[in-house]
C-alpha positions in Angstrom: -28.7 -20.8 45.5 -31.2 -22.7 47.6 -34.2 -21.0 49.0 -32.9 -21.6 52.5 -29.5 -20.1 51.8 -30.6 -16.6 52.7 -31.9 -17.8 56.1 -28.7 -19.8 56.6 -26.7 -16.7 55.8 -28.6 -14.8 58.5 -27.6 -17.5 61.0 -23.9 -17.3 59.9 -24.1 -13.5 60.2 -25.6 -13.7 63.7 -22.7 -16.1 64.6 -20.2 -13.6 63.1 -19.0 -16.4 60.7 -17.7 -14.7 57.5 -17.5 -17.8 55.3 -19.5 -19.5 52.5 -22.4 -21.7 53.3 -21.5 -25.4 53.4 -23.5 -28.6 52.7 -23.2 -29.3 56.5 -24.8 -25.9 57.2 -27.7 -26.8 54.9 -28.1 -30.2 56.5 -28.2 -28.8 60.0 -30.6 -26.0 59.0 -32.9 -28.5 57.3 -32.9 -30.7 60.4 -33.7 -27.7 62.6 -36.5 -26.4 60.4 -38.1 -29.5 58.8 -37.4 -32.4 61.2 -37.5 -30.5 64.5 -39.9 -27.8 63.4 -38.1 -24.9 65.0 -39.2 -21.3 64.1 -36.8 -18.8 62.7 -37.0 -16.9 66.0 -35.8 -19.9 68.0 -33.1 -20.7 65.5 -31.8 -17.1 65.8 -32.0 -17.3 69.6 -29.9 -20.4 69.5 -27.4 -18.6 67.2 -27.2 -15.7 69.7 -26.4 -18.2 72.5 -23.9 -20.1 70.4 -22.0 -17.0 69.1 -18.3 -17.0 70.1 -18.1 -20.7 70.9 -15.3 -22.9 69.3 -17.7 -24.5 66.8 -20.9 -22.4 66.8 -22.9 -24.6 64.4 -22.2 -27.7 66.4 -23.0 -25.8 69.6 -26.3 -24.6 68.0 -27.2 -28.2 67.1 -26.6 -29.3 70.7 -28.7 -26.4 72.1 -31.6 -27.1 69.7 -31.4 -30.8 70.3 -31.8 -30.2 74.1 -34.7 -27.8 73.4 -36.3 -30.5 71.2 -36.6 -33.1 74.0 -40.0 -33.4 75.5 
């Protein structure tokens, strides 16, 4: 298990996604944390907003990318 997997699992739980963590989940999370420098709190807030959408991870990515813009 990667160190970030427990944090990614919290995101999946917030999204009510009962599935295994994928490499795409890890890539997205790494982008949000390392490239875009989002806090855990903001990532979880984006998860709350994205819950119930057709593709919650993709929706989260869109929300966070909008927030990232200056």
